[in-house]
Each structure stands twice: as structure tokens, then as C-alpha cells.
N, C-alpha and C positions, 0 to 999 in steps of 0.2 A: 233734145233734152233741155230745151230752153226754159221749160216751166218749173224745173226744180234743180236744186244744187246737185252736183256730181262729185262723189267722194270715193277715193280709192281706199280699200282695206287690205292690209298686208299682215296676215296672221304669222307671228313669229314666236309661238309658244312652245316649239319643240325643243328637244334636248340633243339632237344630232347624234344619237347613240350609234348609228350605223357607220359614221365616219369619225367618231371620237377616238382618242382625245384631240381636241383642237385648242389653239391658243386664243381663239376669238369665237364669237357667235358665227355659225356657218353662213348666215346672211351676209357677212362681211368678208367671206373668203375671196381673195384676189383671183380673178380669172380674166386675163387679158389686160389691156392697157388703155389709157386715155391721155389726151394731151392738154386738157383744160384750156382749150382754145389758144395754146401756144405751140406753134408748129414744131413737131419733132421733140417736144419736151415731155416724153412719155412718163406716166405715173401709173401705178397699179389701179385697176378698176375692179371694184367689188361686185359680187354676183347680183345683189339686189338693185344695183344702179341701173342695170339693163331693163329691169321691170319698170322702174320709176320713169325712165326715159320713154318707154312705150306708152305708158299711161299719159304722160305729158303730151306726146304726139297726138293723142286723141282729145286733147283739151281738158284732161283731168289734172287740175293744178293744186288740188288739196287731197292729202292722204293721211291716214293714221296707220302707224305700226302698232300692233297689239302684242305686247312683249310678255314673255315669261319673266318673273322677277329674277334679276341677276344679269339680264342682257343689256346692261347700261352702256356697253360699248357702241350700240347702234345709235342712240341719241347723241352720244359723244362724237360719233363720226359725222352724222348728217346734220346735227343741230336743227335749226328751224327750216332747213331745206334750201338755203341760199345757193348751195352748190349746183342745184338743178333748177333754180328759179321756181321752186314749188313751195307751198306751205305744208310743212310736215308737223304732225302731232304724235304723241305717244301715249298709249293706254296700257294698263297693266292687266293681264289675264288673271282671273280669279280662280277658275276651276280648271284643273289640268286634265280634262277628260276628252280632248279632241278639238278639231277645228270649229265645229258648230258652237261650242261653249266659248271659245276664244273670240269668234266673230260677234257673238251676242254681247260681249263686254262693251262693244261700241254702240249698242242700241240707243242709249239716252242721247247720244251725240249725232246719230245719223238716221233716226227713224223716219224722217220726212225727206230724205235724200235718195237719189238714184245711186246705186253702189256698183263699183267695179272691183271685183275680187282678183287678186293675183298672189301667187305663192312666191315669196322672196328668195327661195333657193332654187328657182327654176329659170332656165334659159329657153327661149322659144322664138320662133319666127312664124308668121311674117311681122314686119315692123308695124304694119297698120292693123294688127289684129283687133285692138280695142275699138278703133274707129269703125271697123266692119261689124262687130257685134253690137255696138251702140246704134248703128244705123238700122240693123235688123230689129233691135228692141223698139225703136221708134216706128218703123214701118209696119211691124206685125202687131203692135200693142200687146206684146207678150209680157208676162210677169218676170220671166227669167230668160236670158239667152246664154247658151254655152258655146264657147269656142272649142272646136274639135280638132284634134291632131291625129294623124295616122300612127298606129303602133302595132308592133308584132309581139308585144309583151303584155297581154291582157291581165296577167296575174299581178301586175304592179299598178293597175289603173282602174278608173271608173269608165267602163265601156258603155257606149251610147247607141241605142237603136232609135231611128227617126224616120219619118215618112217623106214622101216626095215634096211636101210643102215645107219641110224643115221642122215639123212639130215632133218633139221628143216623146217617144212612147215608153221608153224604159232605160233606166241606168242600172248597170250591174257592177257592183264594186269588186274588183280584183278576182274575177273568175279564174280557175285553174287553166281553162282554155275557152276560146270563144270564136264564133264565126264573124263577130262584129269587127269592123276595121278601125273604128275611131274611138279614141278616149277624149274626155273633156279635160281641159287644163286651165282655162280662165272663164270668167263669167261676169255678166252684168245683170242687175235686177232692179225692180221698182220697190217702193216702200211696202207693197203688198207682200212680197216675199220676206222682207225684213221683219214684218209683223208676224208672218207665219212661222218663221224660225224662232222668234222670241216666244210665241205661245207654245210651240212644239216642245221647247226645252223646259217650260215651267214644271210639268209633272216629273220630268227626269231629274231636275235639280232637287226635288223633294224625296227622291228615292235614296234611302239610307245605304243601300248596297251599290250605289253607282260606282264607287271607287274600285269595286271588285269585278266590274264588267268591262268588256272590250270597248275601246273608243268607238264612237259613232262617226262615220265619215260624213262630210257635208253632202256628198252625193246621195246618201240614204235619206237625208232630210228633203232634198230636192225631189227624189222619187216619191216620198210621202206626199209632197205637194202636188205632184202629178196625179196621184191616186185620189186626191181630194179636189181635183178640178183646176189646179193652176195651169196656166198656159206657158209651156216651156218650149223654146225654140232652139235650134242648133245652127251654127255657122261653121261649115267644115272647111278647113284649110288643107286642101288636098296635097299641096306641095309644102306644107308646114313641117316644122320640126319642134321637138320638145325634149329637153334634157334636164334631168333631176340631179343636181350636184350633191344631193343627200345620200347617194349611194357611191361606194368607192370606185366602181368601174366607170360610172358616168362623170364623176369628179375628175378622174384622169383624162377622159375624153375632152371635157370642157377646158381644162388647163392646156392640153396639147393644142386644141383647135384655136383657141383665142390668143395663146401666147405666140403661136407661129405666124399668124397672119396680120397681127397688129390692127385688127378691125373690130367693129362692134358686131355682136351676135344679133 
């Protein structure tokens, strides 16, 4: 990825209705501890810190949070990114109709960059997940690479069908049941998909009934890209894990796991 800038995007436009009320943005919910390089001087570690660390491990040193108005505690906490030795910026989401619209808010700032997408309320393994999907992006010359995680809860995920070469054939969002084993949870893409997303949303933004319709998942936009000939690849983490702290049961799991073992997820 030497030929272009690499930028992380963290959509933070949600309202955390499933785990409300909260005294802070859910992205800042403390799960586990960190010592800030001072041995045994433990301090709370917020959930999105884990995602930023994994991005940084892959050489992603610049990222934008895209915030819903009111989530000012996120820039107040992370500031310019010194805590992680990253450069962090903050953009304001304009249209509250789902992740695709939130991501497109970054278009003027990132349209010529390679993008790494991560959801800041998610905990996942392996540590080198971004390095692996970036390597596949470069090796296959794909437009998008999805990082896949095993799941037995398809009704909560974007399930992915792919062939022996890793080429994605189909993304099915939240099916009631599925024979597919893997969901996607992180992604990287080239400016080709950034432009596709931007153009895809233009007619939708002009729809005066948009506010009355269900939110469009970003997986649906990627599927539309597949149908129009975009090359989408998958990197499956067969021993990986994925935990969404935006649901009460998984938030309990995350707090219990990370608070008990004093280690990074």
C-alpha cells in the first residue's frame, strides 16, 4: 500500500439504544485495563482503544472518527491521538440513516486514500487482522477485502459466501438462519470503492422519503458493488473472535473477560 495514503475510518454515529442509558458514548465504555507503559499502574481501557491499537499494528497511523453530534466526549478523551501515537481527526455525520451515509461524510478527506474500516464498539481477534487483509488487498488487486469471523448468530451479522480463491460471491445481511459459517467484521478498500459508495448514495440522498425507510447496511452497498463487477475478496480468521459490546449480553461478556485477566483483547 506504499503508493497511497492509508486511513482508518471509525463510524460512531449510533445512539447505543440497545444498551442505553449510558453516561458516555458507548465507544468509551471501559472494558479491561491498561498500564500506559507504567508497570502495574492499571487504568481503565475503553473499548475503541483496542481497535485503534490493531490499526496501528498494521501501519495505519491516521484515522477519522465520524461522530454523531453530541458525542464530544470522544475527541475530549483521545484528543489528537497522542495517547496512541496516532493522528486522529473528527468529522460530523450529517445524515443519520446508517453506516454508509456516515462513512460518506469522510469522502472529501479520503477519496484518494486506501481505507481501513473498523467499528469502534467491537472487540475482535486476531491482533494482526488488518495486516492480513491489507496484504490480501495488495496481493489480489481487489477493490475490497473483508475480514471474516466465525459466528453461530447469523441473524446479527452480514454473512459471507466466497469461493476457493477467496473471491466473495454474496453478502447476506442478518438472515434468520444460514448455512454460511462466516460473518464480516472489518474491511479495507481502495479509492474505487470509496467512489462507488459516494455515487451509490447520491440518488438516495435525494429521496425525500429516506427518513421513513430502514437503514441501509454497508454490506448491502458492498453487495451492490459485487453485482456491478467490483472485485471483493475475503480473508477468513478461522480461529478469530468477534464481540459486539453494543448488545447487553456481549457487553457483560466483554467486561467479565477483560477485567478478569488484565490483558489486551
